[in-house]
N, C-alpha and C positions, 0 to 999 in steps of 0.2 A: 735875668732872665732872658729868653730869644724874645722879637717881638711878635706880635699874633697877625697872624695869615689876616691879611681883610676877606679874600676869599673865600679860606673855611670860613670866617665867619659866615660873612652871606649864605651859604650853602648850608652852614649847619641852620638858624634860622627861615630859611626855606621847607629845608624838608622836615625840620621838627614839628610844623603845620599839617602838612604831611602829613606825616605819624599820627598827629594826635585824631585827625581825620580818619585814620587809617584802623586804630586801637581804637576807636567808638562803632568805628564798622562790623569789626569781630569780634565788639562783647556784643552784638547785637543780635552774633550768630548767623551773618548775612552769609553770602554762597559769594566768594569772590575770583571765578570765574564768572560766573554773571556778572560784574562790573567790570568796564573796561576802565573805568580811573582807576578802580584801586590798583586792578592789574599793573599798572601805567605808575602809579604813586608805589607800590611794594618793589616794584623794577628800579623805580630810581632813586626808594631810600637806602636799598644794597644797594647800587651801584657808587652811589654817595659814600657807606662805610667802605667800600674797597676804595674808595678814593682818599679817605681819612686815616686806614691805615698805612696808602705808598708814600702818604708825606708827612705821616711822623716815621716814620722807617725812615725816609731818605732826609728827615731832620737828623732825628737821633743818629743815625750812619755817620752823617758827615762831621758832624761833634768827637762820634768815639772814636774815628781814625786821627783825627784831632790830638788825642792824645784828652780829651773831657774827661773828669766824670755827671753820667746826668742823671738827671733829677725829675720824672716826668711829674706834671700835677694833673688834676682833673679835678670836678667831669666825670663823665661814664669811665666805668672802669677799660669796657672794648678801647677803648684811646692806647694802653698800651700793650693791642699787642703788636702793634708795627715797632712799637721800641725794641719788644725781644726777640724779633723780627731781624731786626741789627746788631743785636745783640749774641743773636747765631751766627755773623759771620766774625764776628771779632772774637770767639769764645767756643774752641773745637765740643766740648759739654758745661749744663752749668742747669742749677738748681733752681727753682722759685718756694720761697720764702711767703705765703697767701694768709694773711688774718684778714677774717671774710667774715660774716653771716652767710653765705651763700657760698656753694661749692660751686659754679659759676661754670657748671659742666652737660647744659643741655645743648643738643643738637641747634637747634633754633628755638626764637619766644616769640615769639607773637609775630610766626613768618619770617623775620628777620635774620637775617646768619648771625651778622657780624654786631650780637647782642649783649649788651652787661654782663645778662644772667651765660651769653656761651664762649665767655675770652680765654677759660683755662683748657675751653672743649677744646678749639680751634687753634691753640698754639700747642696740646699735645696731639695736634691731627694734622696740625703743620710744618714744627719747627721738631726734628728729628735730634739737634745736638742738646734742644730741654728732655733732662735726663729723668728729672723730680721735681714732685709739685711735693710740697709738704704743708695742709691746708688748718688751718687753727684760729677753731670758737665756732666750729661752724652748725646752725641752731635751725637752716632752715633749708629745704632741699626735697627730691620730686626722690621717687621710687624709679626713675630710669638714669636718676643723677648717681642713688647708693648703689645699681647695681655696675653702672660702672668703675663704680669706684674699687670694688670688687672684684671686678671679672680688670682693672687694671693694678692689683696691686704694683705692681714691681715698679710703677713709673705717680702713682698719687698715695697716699699716705694721708688718714682724712681724720683730725683727731677733733672731737663733736667739743660741743662747750658745755652742756650732760654730765659727758667723764671728765672732762677735766676737773668738773666740777664733784660731783661724786666722789672722785680721788682726791681732790684736797677736802670735801667733811672729812674727809675716811681718812685722814693721818699722812694723805702723804705730801711731802711738802714740794713749792712753786720751783724751788731751782732745781730737783730730779726731775721732774716733765721738765722741764722748761730744758736740760739735758739729754733729754732724754728726743725729744722733738729734733737738737741739734745734729745730732747721730744718724739721723736723716740723712741729714742736707748732703750733697756732695762738695766739696772745696769750693765752688767759686757758686756764690748767690746772691739771685739778688729777690730784694723784698718788694713785697706788692700787698699795699696797705689799703686795702676800704676799708673806710674809717666807719660805716656800719659792722666793723667786727666788736667796735667799741661800745662801753655801756650806752642806749640811744639818748639816755640827760646827757653825754659830754659831745652827741653828733643828732640834738632833734629834729635838726634841717633833713640829713642823708632821705635821697629817696626811697629807701627800702630797709627802713628802720624796722628791725626787730628786739624785741624783750631778751633781756639775758644779757651774755656780751666781757669785755675787759675794762677794766680800771686803765688808765690811758699808762700810768705807774707799771703795770706789769707787764703789756705790750713792750712797755721801751726794757723792762730787762731783760725777755728771751730777747730781743735787738740787740744786746751788751753780751749776753751770754755766745751768739754766733759770732761776736766779733772777738770776747774772748779766747773760746774756742782756733782759733787762727786760719777761720777761714776765709774769704777777700769778699766780699761787699761790692758787686760790681756795677749794682745801681739799685735804683727804690722807683716806686711809683704811690702817687700818697692820692685816692683815690677818691669820688663819692663826696667829697665838701661839699653841702648846701647851703644856702644865701637863704638866713632868714631875717628874720623885724630886728633880730641883736644880733652883735660883731659872736656870737657866743660862739656859734661854728666855722664862723676864721681864725679867732680866737684857739680853738683847738687844735685847727691845719695847721696855723703857722708855725705855734711849738714844736707839733709835730715832724715837720717842713724841717725847723731848725734843730732837732734831735738828730732826725734822720741823714742830712748833709754833715753831721759831724763828726757821727759812724762811719760813714761810705769814707768820708778823708783819712780818718784812722784809721783804719782797715787797709787803705793805699798808701798811706804814707810811706 
């Protein structure tokens, strides 16, 4: 594990409080432009996100240049963007296999440009080397996000949780669906695993839980099929792990981290 940068922690603590005040303000329908303090807060929050993106980019980039295999732990899903940018420096093209309850394709969310709800939109906008994103388990999305998926079918394939379940209930086996998903991916694959893609009983304290979702064994089977296909797992991020009054979320997160590390090593052995 890399040491945590104290400067990042202090900036995060300060901006979290600013963001909570800002979200409360806009939730009441107040006019942002009429409030100089809120305008300043929004600017500082967005600037802080750029700072974090650049910090993650530099940290992961240094490790990749040194020949390391890198896994990123979150935290907010938006933390992965800097890592994806660093991978683009190393690979002429790659794809992302995204396990998630959400599309994360909003141009901005609550006026925050680099929100967790915008990370895939930002990646597709800013990283031309990212050739394909295959989203699996989606069950909570906006009309705008669905329109984006339809308009960018060459770069985004979305497997809705409902459609996957319907196919399984009607007799299609999980292996066939997994192989279809894997076939959508290019040779080099980054796994982006938002734990809210799982059934919420496995991650009850994640930030935006949605009923439905996968069992851990189903997701792990899909990851193994990626490995068995001969594709290279170039990295992973494991994000949105919550902290609750029990160790359950941490337990599930730790076990998935262990499995992802082993898959990545096996893929690059």
